[in-house]
ZAMARGU-4260 file (C-alpha; in steps of 0.2 Angstrom, whole numbers, plus 5000, padded with zeros to 4 digits):
<rodrens>
0) 4984/4925/5006 | 4976/4940/4996 | 4980/4959/4997 | 4969/4974/4991 | 4973/4991/4990
5) 4962/5006/4988 | 4969/5023/4986 | 4956/5038/4984 | 4962/5055/4978 | 4952/5070/4974
10) 4947/5064/4956 | 4949/5046/4954 | 4950/5030/4965 | 4964/5015/4962 | 4960/4998/4966
15) 4973/4984/4965 | 4967/4966/4972 | 4974/4951/4974 | 4977/4946/4955 | 4989/4960/4954
20) 4998/4962/4973 | 5011/4949/4974 | 5020/4955/4991 | 5018/4968/5005 | 5030/4975/5017
25) 5024/4986/5031 | 5038/4999/5038 | 5037/5009/5054 | 5053/5018/5053 | 5062/5030/5066
30) 5079/5037/5065 | 5094/5024/5070 | 5104/5038/5079 | 5091/5039/5094 | 5093/5033/5111
35) 5074/5034/5115 | 5058/5032/5104 | 5059/5046/5094 | 5044/5057/5089 | 5049/5056/5070
40) 5040/5042/5064 | 5038/5037/5045 | 5025/5026/5039 | 5028/5015/5024 | 5020/5004/5011
45) 5031/4995/4998 | 5019/4984/4985 | 5025/4973/4974 | 5015/4965/4959 | 5011/4961/4942
50) 5005/4973/4929 | 4990/4965/4920 | 4983/4968/4903 | 4965/4969/4897 | 4961/4952/4890
55) 4945/4945/4884 | 4935/4961/4887 | 4940/4962/4906 | 4945/4979/4911 | 4964/4983/4914
60) 4971/4985/4931 | 4975/5002/4939 | 4992/5002/4939 | 4993/5015/4926 | 4983/5026/4937
65) 4998/5022/4951 | 5010/5028/4937 | 4999/5043/4934 | 4999/5047/4952 | 5018/5044/4954
70) 5022/5061/4941 | 5009/5073/4951 | 5021/5086/4958 | 5021/5089/4978 | 5014/5106/4976
75) 4998/5098/4970 | 4986/5094/4984 | 4980/5078/4974 | 4999/5072/4976 | 4992/5067/4995
80) 4979/5053/4994 | 4970/5041/5008 | 4975/5023/5006 | 4969/5007/5013 | 4977/4990/5012
85) 4969/4975/5017 | 4979/4957/5021 | 4965/4943/5019 | 4969/4925/5024 | 4956/4910/5025
90) 4943/4924/5028 | 4951/4932/5042 | 4957/4950/5041 | 4975/4948/5046 | 4978/4967/5044
95) 4970/4982/5038 | 4980/4998/5038 | 4973/5014/5033 | 4984/5029/5030 | 4980/5047/5027
100) 4991/5060/5016 | 5000/5046/5006 | 5013/5050/4994 | 5021/5040/4981 | 5040/5040/4986
105) 5046/5028/4971 | 5036/5019/4958 | 5045/5006/4947 | 5039/4997/4933 | 5049/4982/4923
110) 5047/4974/4908 | 5056/4959/4902 | 5051/4946/4886 | 5050/4931/4897 | 5041/4938/4913
115) 5023/4941/4906 | 5016/4960/4903 | 5028/4966/4919 | 5029/4970/4937 | 5028/4986/4947
120) 5035/4992/4965 | 5026/5005/4975 | 5033/5014/4989 | 5022/5027/4998 | 5022/5036/5014
125) 5012/5044/5024 | 5016/5063/5026 | 5026/5063/5045 | 5016/5077/5051 | 5001/5066/5047
130) 5009/5050/5053 | 4997/5049/5070 | 4982/5046/5059 | 4986/5028/5052 | 4980/5015/5062
135) 4980/4997/5060 | 4967/4983/5063 | 4965/4965/5060 | 4964/4947/5069 | 4946/4947/5066
140) 4932/4940/5053 | 4932/4949/5037 | 4920/4964/5037 | 4919/4964/5058 | 4927/4980/5066
145) 4940/4978/5080 | 4951/4994/5079 | 4969/4996/5086 | 4975/5014/5083 | 4989/5023/5090
150) 5007/5027/5089 | 5014/5011/5092 | 5020/5002/5077 | 5031/4988/5072 | 5041/4982/5057
155) 5030/4967/5050 | 5033/4957/5032 | 5020/4950/5024 | 5023/4939/5007 | 5012/4929/4998
160) 5015/4910/4998 | 5018/4902/4982 | 5007/4887/4978
</rodrens>
């Protein structure tokens, strides 16, 4: 299974692909104190991966751009961006999640002397009042479109299987 994250801001684009991304968690969260379906919906993506250093003339990954995005203050319009996450398995688009007005909730980088270059964890969320602009596609051959859009979301956990 492979993952591809594309984040578009006003001045830059962030691309993280299957070499960087290890695990993805999609969360559709509503208040726990409600007796009925609440309109207060949060759409959250948690992405864990490896920080890859440039080697042999290859370009470094875009985790440095993600780290810079995490420092943009909320007053700046560049704090809110468009994100698209693709989950692909055996040539099939399992899910494609498109979100508008996404901002960084948490960004963590960890380093150790035995774990390669390092790891990252990105938690981002769609602005609540814009949450209805999120869409979920999937269940088709890669590059074909079969859109399922709406307010109905479910908790889904995708984890890359170890070889």
